[in-house]
Gaussian input, Z-matrix of N, CA and C with variables (Angstrom, degrees):
# hf/3-21g

backbone

0 1
 N
 C     1     B1
 C     2     B2     1     A1
 N     3     B3     2     A2     1     D1
 C     4     B4     3     A3     2     D2
 C     5     B5     4     A4     3     D3
 N     6     B6     5     A5     4     D4
 C     7     B7     6     A6     5     D5
 C     8     B8     7     A7     6     D6
 N     9     B9     8     A8     7     D7
 C    10    B10     9     A9     8     D8
 C    11    B11    10    A10     9     D9
 N    12    B12    11    A11    10    D10
 C    13    B13    12    A12    11    D11
 C    14    B14    13    A13    12    D12
 N    15    B15    14    A14    13    D13
 C    16    B16    15    A15    14    D14
 C    17    B17    16    A16    15    D15
 N    18    B18    17    A17    16    D16
 C    19    B19    18    A18    17    D17
 C    20    B20    19    A19    18    D18
 N    21    B21    20    A20    19    D19
 C    22    B22    21    A21    20    D20
 C    23    B23    22    A22    21    D21
 N    24    B24    23    A23    22    D22
 C    25    B25    24    A24    23    D23
 C    26    B26    25    A25    24    D24
 N    27    B27    26    A26    25    D25
 C    28    B28    27    A27    26    D26
 C    29    B29    28    A28    27    D27
 N    30    B30    29    A29    28    D28
 C    31    B31    30    A30    29    D29
 C    32    B32    31    A31    30    D30
 N    33    B33    32    A32    31    D31
 C    34    B34    33    A33    32    D32
 C    35    B35    34    A34    33    D33
 N    36    B36    35    A35    34    D34
 C    37    B37    36    A36    35    D35
 C    38    B38    37    A37    36    D36
 N    39    B39    38    A38    37    D37
 C    40    B40    39    A39    38    D38
 C    41    B41    40    A40    39    D39
 N    42    B42    41    A41    40    D40
 C    43    B43    42    A42    41    D41
 C    44    B44    43    A43    42    D42
 N    45    B45    44    A44    43    D43
 C    46    B46    45    A45    44    D44
 C    47    B47    46    A46    45    D45
 N    48    B48    47    A47    46    D46
 C    49    B49    48    A48    47    D47
 C    50    B50    49    A49    48    D48
 N    51    B51    50    A50    49    D49
 C    52    B52    51    A51    50    D50
 C    53    B53    52    A52    51    D51
 N    54    B54    53    A53    52    D52
 C    55    B55    54    A54    53    D53
 C    56    B56    55    A55    54    D54
 N    57    B57    56    A56    55    D55
 C    58    B58    57    A57    56    D56
 C    59    B59    58    A58    57    D57
 N    60    B60    59    A59    58    D58
 C    61    B61    60    A60    59    D59
 C    62    B62    61    A61    60    D60
 N    63    B63    62    A62    61    D61
 C    64    B64    63    A63    62    D62
 C    65    B65    64    A64    63    D63
 N    66    B66    65    A65    64    D64
 C    67    B67    66    A66    65    D65
 C    68    B68    67    A67    66    D66
 N    69    B69    68    A68    67    D67
 C    70    B70    69    A69    68    D68
 C    71    B71    70    A70    69    D69
 N    72    B72    71    A71    70    D70
 C    73    B73    72    A72    71    D71
 C    74    B74    73    A73    72    D72
 N    75    B75    74    A74    73    D73
 C    76    B76    75    A75    74    D74
 C    77    B77    76    A76    75    D75
 N    78    B78    77    A77    76    D76
 C    79    B79    78    A78    77    D77
 C    80    B80    79    A79    78    D78
 N    81    B81    80    A80    79    D79
 C    82    B82    81    A81    80    D80
 C    83    B83    82    A82    81    D81
 N    84    B84    83    A83    82    D82
 C    85    B85    84    A84    83    D83
 C    86    B86    85    A85    84    D84
 N    87    B87    86    A86    85    D85
 C    88    B88    87    A87    86    D86
 C    89    B89    88    A88    87    D87
 N    90    B90    89    A89    88    D88
 C    91    B91    90    A90    89    D89
 C    92    B92    91    A91    90    D90
 N    93    B93    92    A92    91    D91
 C    94    B94    93    A93    92    D92
 C    95    B95    94    A94    93    D93
 N    96    B96    95    A95    94    D94
 C    97    B97    96    A96    95    D95
 C    98    B98    97    A97    96    D96
 N    99    B99    98    A98    97    D97
 C   100   B100    99    A99    98    D98
 C   101   B101   100   A100    99    D99
 N   102   B102   101   A101   100   D100
 C   103   B103   102   A102   101   D101
 C   104   B104   103   A103   102   D102
 N   105   B105   104   A104   103   D103
 C   106   B106   105   A105   104   D104
 C   107   B107   106   A106   105   D105
 N   108   B108   107   A107   106   D106
 C   109   B109   108   A108   107   D107
 C   110   B110   109   A109   108   D108
 N   111   B111   110   A110   109   D109
 C   112   B112   111   A111   110   D110
 C   113   B113   112   A112   111   D111
 N   114   B114   113   A113   112   D112
 C   115   B115   114   A114   113   D113
 C   116   B116   115   A115   114   D114
 N   117   B117   116   A116   115   D115
 C   118   B118   117   A117   116   D116
 C   119   B119   118   A118   117   D117
 N   120   B120   119   A119   118   D118
 C   121   B121   120   A120   119   D119
 C   122   B122   121   A121   120   D120
 N   123   B123   122   A122   121   D121
 C   124   B124   123   A123   122   D122
 C   125   B125   124   A124   123   D123
 N   126   B126   125   A125   124   D124
 C   127   B127   126   A126   125   D125
 C   128   B128   127   A127   126   D126
 N   129   B129   128   A128   127   D127
 C   130   B130   129   A129   128   D128
 C   131   B131   130   A130   129   D129
 N   132   B132   131   A131   130   D130
 C   133   B133   132   A132   131   D131
 C   134   B134   133   A133   132   D132
 N   135   B135   134   A134   133   D133
 C   136   B136   135   A135   134   D134
 C   137   B137   136   A136   135   D135
 N   138   B138   137   A137   136   D136
 C   139   B139   138   A138   137   D137
 C   140   B140   139   A139   138   D138
 N   141   B141   140   A140   139   D139
 C   142   B142   141   A141   140   D140
 C   143   B143   142   A142   141   D141
 N   144   B144   143   A143   142   D142
 C   145   B145   144   A144   143   D143
 C   146   B146   145   A145   144   D144
 N   147   B147   146   A146   145   D145
 C   148   B148   147   A147   146   D146
 C   149   B149   148   A148   147   D147
 N   150   B150   149   A149   148   D148
 C   151   B151   150   A150   149   D149
 C   152   B152   151   A151   150   D150
 N   153   B153   152   A152   151   D151
 C   154   B154   153   A153   152   D152
 C   155   B155   154   A154   153   D153
 N   156   B156   155   A155   154   D154
 C   157   B157   156   A156   155   D155
 C   158   B158   157   A157   156   D156
 N   159   B159   158   A158   157   D157
 C   160   B160   159   A159   158   D158
 C   161   B161   160   A160   159   D159
 N   162   B162   161   A161   160   D160
 C   163   B163   162   A162   161   D161
 C   164   B164   163   A163   162   D162

   B1=1.4430
   B2=1.5267
   B3=1.3014
   B4=1.4559
   B5=1.5172
   B6=1.3258
   B7=1.4668
   B8=1.5169
   B9=1.3302
   B10=1.4574
   B11=1.5215
   B12=1.2970
   B13=1.4638
   B14=1.5278
   B15=1.3354
   B16=1.4543
   B17=1.5167
   B18=1.3475
   B19=1.4590
   B20=1.5328
   B21=1.3249
   B22=1.4688
   B23=1.5260
   B24=1.3093
   B25=1.4614
   B26=1.5193
   B27=1.3424
   B28=1.4673
   B29=1.5239
   B30=1.3087
   B31=1.4599
   B32=1.5143
   B33=1.3485
   B34=1.4660
   B35=1.5318
   B36=1.3095
   B37=1.4625
   B38=1.5230
   B39=1.3507
   B40=1.4630
   B41=1.5256
   B42=1.3122
   B43=1.4621
   B44=1.5246
   B45=1.3262
   B46=1.4563
   B47=1.5252
   B48=1.3219
   B49=1.4554
   B50=1.5162
   B51=1.3173
   B52=1.4658
   B53=1.5219
   B54=1.3164
   B55=1.4637
   B56=1.5200
   B57=1.3230
   B58=1.4556
   B59=1.5213
   B60=1.3410
   B61=1.4532
   B62=1.5157
   B63=1.3273
   B64=1.4579
   B65=1.5245
   B66=1.3297
   B67=1.4577
   B68=1.5193
   B69=1.3373
   B70=1.4584
   B71=1.5179
   B72=1.3271
   B73=1.4624
   B74=1.5214
   B75=1.3386
   B76=1.4620
   B77=1.5206
   B78=1.3253
   B79=1.4534
   B80=1.5143
   B81=1.3352
   B82=1.4687
   B83=1.5231
   B84=1.3357
   B85=1.4692
   B86=1.5287
   B87=1.3459
   B88=1.4682
   B89=1.5253
   B90=1.3213
   B91=1.4662
   B92=1.5261
   B93=1.3502
   B94=1.4631
   B95=1.5266
   B96=1.3267
   B97=1.4572
   B98=1.5203
   B99=1.3096
   B100=1.4671
   B101=1.5295
   B102=1.3187
   B103=1.4696
   B104=1.5216
   B105=1.3395
   B106=1.4656
   B107=1.5304
   B108=1.3228
   B109=1.4631
   B110=1.5245
   B111=1.3295
   B112=1.4649
   B113=1.5265
   B114=1.3345
   B115=1.4656
   B116=1.5185
   B117=1.3398
   B118=1.4641
   B119=1.5231
   B120=1.3385
   B121=1.4625
   B122=1.5272
   B123=1.3332
   B124=1.4761
   B125=1.5239
   B126=1.3460
   B127=1.4710
   B128=1.5222
   B129=1.3202
   B130=1.4519
   B131=1.5306
   B132=1.3124
   B133=1.4713
   B134=1.5207
   B135=1.3447
   B136=1.4673
   B137=1.5223
   B138=1.3376
   B139=1.4631
   B140=1.5231
   B141=1.3211
   B142=1.4692
   B143=1.5268
   B144=1.3317
   B145=1.4655
   B146=1.5242
   B147=1.3283
   B148=1.4576
   B149=1.5209
   B150=1.3364
   B151=1.4580
   B152=1.5213
   B153=1.2902
   B154=1.4654
   B155=1.5217
   B156=1.2914
   B157=1.4693
   B158=1.5220
   B159=1.3202
   B160=1.4547
   B161=1.5370
   B162=1.2610
   B163=1.4415
   B164=1.4451
   A1=106.93
   A2=115.61
   A3=120.93
   A4=109.25
   A5=116.30
   A6=121.99
   A7=107.29
   A8=116.66
   A9=122.18
   A10=109.41
   A11=117.50
   A12=122.82
   A13=107.94
   A14=116.97
   A15=121.61
   A16=107.43
   A17=116.19
   A18=121.78
   A19=109.61
   A20=115.56
   A21=119.36
   A22=109.01
   A23=118.73
   A24=122.88
   A25=113.74
   A26=118.36
   A27=121.96
   A28=112.70
   A29=117.24
   A30=120.18
   A31=112.50
   A32=117.60
   A33=120.71
   A34=108.77
   A35=116.04
   A36=120.77
   A37=109.09
   A38=116.37
   A39=121.34
   A40=111.07
   A41=116.54
   A42=119.80
   A43=109.32
   A44=114.99
   A45=121.24
   A46=107.78
   A47=117.46
   A48=121.92
   A49=108.61
   A50=116.94
   A51=122.59
   A52=108.65
   A53=117.38
   A54=120.78
   A55=108.79
   A56=115.35
   A57=122.05
   A58=108.22
   A59=117.69
   A60=122.47
   A61=108.68
   A62=116.23
   A63=120.96
   A64=109.43
   A65=116.41
   A66=121.50
   A67=109.88
   A68=115.93
   A69=120.16
   A70=110.64
   A71=115.02
   A72=121.66
   A73=107.40
   A74=119.12
   A75=119.35
   A76=111.59
   A77=115.84
   A78=121.62
   A79=111.38
   A80=117.02
   A81=120.32
   A82=113.54
   A83=118.39
   A84=120.18
   A85=111.80
   A86=120.78
   A87=118.60
   A88=112.82
   A89=116.90
   A90=119.92
   A91=110.10
   A92=116.80
   A93=120.02
   A94=110.59
   A95=117.37
   A96=120.93
   A97=111.71
   A98=116.16
   A99=119.87
   A100=110.20
   A101=116.87
   A102=120.58
   A103=111.99
   A104=115.48
   A105=119.21
   A106=110.81
   A107=117.26
   A108=120.49
   A109=110.68
   A110=117.11
   A111=120.41
   A112=110.53
   A113=116.72
   A114=120.38
   A115=111.77
   A116=116.72
   A117=120.52
   A118=111.44
   A119=116.28
   A120=118.88
   A121=111.08
   A122=117.12
   A123=119.31
   A124=110.89
   A125=117.01
   A126=120.41
   A127=110.76
   A128=116.88
   A129=121.38
   A130=111.06
   A131=116.59
   A132=120.35
   A133=110.74
   A134=117.04
   A135=119.88
   A136=111.22
   A137=116.50
   A138=120.62
   A139=110.66
   A140=118.01
   A141=121.40
   A142=110.14
   A143=117.72
   A144=120.16
   A145=111.01
   A146=118.58
   A147=121.74
   A148=112.28
   A149=117.85
   A150=121.90
   A151=112.16
   A152=118.29
   A153=119.95
   A154=110.95
   A155=115.18
   A156=120.77
   A157=107.52
   A158=116.60
   A159=120.58
   A160=107.62
   A161=115.22
   A162=114.11
   A163=111.87
   D1=134.09
   D2=179.78
   D3=-128.36
   D4=132.45
   D5=176.31
   D6=-128.41
   D7=124.27
   D8=177.73
   D9=-121.03
   D10=126.87
   D11=175.46
   D12=-121.56
   D13=131.88
   D14=178.06
   D15=-110.13
   D16=121.27
   D17=-177.73
   D18=-101.36
   D19=144.94
   D20=173.13
   D21=-89.79
   D22=-175.51
   D23=-176.88
   D24=-65.25
   D25=-22.32
   D26=-179.42
   D27=-83.57
   D28=-7.14
   D29=-178.05
   D30=91.78
   D31=1.29
   D32=177.78
   D33=-88.12
   D34=155.04
   D35=179.95
   D36=-81.14
   D37=123.07
   D38=175.67
   D39=-84.08
   D40=-43.08
   D41=179.96
   D42=-146.74
   D43=156.50
   D44=-177.81
   D45=-140.78
   D46=136.10
   D47=-179.85
   D48=-135.65
   D49=127.43
   D50=177.89
   D51=-122.67
   D52=138.63
   D53=174.89
   D54=-141.01
   D55=150.28
   D56=-178.61
   D57=-141.94
   D58=134.71
   D59=178.14
   D60=-127.86
   D61=125.63
   D62=-179.17
   D63=-88.92
   D64=137.82
   D65=178.03
   D66=-75.13
   D67=158.04
   D68=178.58
   D69=-69.09
   D70=145.77
   D71=176.68
   D72=-94.28
   D73=134.48
   D74=-178.68
   D75=-64.13
   D76=146.06
   D77=179.17
   D78=-75.09
   D79=179.02
   D80=-176.84
   D81=-72.54
   D82=-22.30
   D83=-176.42
   D84=-64.29
   D85=-49.67
   D86=178.07
   D87=-63.62
   D88=-33.71
   D89=179.91
   D90=-67.13
   D91=-42.99
   D92=178.58
   D93=-66.43
   D94=-37.55
   D95=177.63
   D96=-63.02
   D97=-40.57
   D98=178.11
   D99=-65.31
   D100=-38.84
   D101=178.08
   D102=-64.62
   D103=-40.70
   D104=178.56
   D105=-66.17
   D106=-40.38
   D107=178.39
   D108=-64.03
   D109=-39.49
   D110=178.31
   D111=-63.74
   D112=-44.03
   D113=179.15
   D114=-63.04
   D115=-41.29
   D116=178.27
   D117=-62.85
   D118=-41.89
   D119=-179.39
   D120=-66.53
   D121=-34.58
   D122=177.80
   D123=-66.05
   D124=-42.63
   D125=178.04
   D126=-62.91
   D127=-43.09
   D128=179.72
   D129=-63.57
   D130=-40.89
   D131=179.14
   D132=-64.24
   D133=-41.94
   D134=178.55
   D135=-63.10
   D136=-40.41
   D137=-179.69
   D138=-66.01
   D139=-40.76
   D140=179.65
   D141=-66.98
   D142=-43.17
   D143=-178.99
   D144=-68.66
   D145=-28.58
   D146=178.53
   D147=-70.98
   D148=-24.07
   D149=-177.36
   D150=-89.64
   D151=-6.34
   D152=-179.21
   D153=-69.03
   D154=140.89
   D155=179.41
   D156=-95.51
   D157=125.15
   D158=178.11
   D159=-101.85
   D160=141.29
   D161=178.07
   D162=168.87

């Protein structure tokens, strides 16, 4: 976001300019990839915890 104000010698605003640029929103592919990685890590964690020897 950019805001530019130009003041004259009296301290009053002569001109004002505002601009705003929205960032890109990620597509569904990275979101699905993150979900798959999360699911894989959960399965791996369950498998590791199942192999622990208690005693």
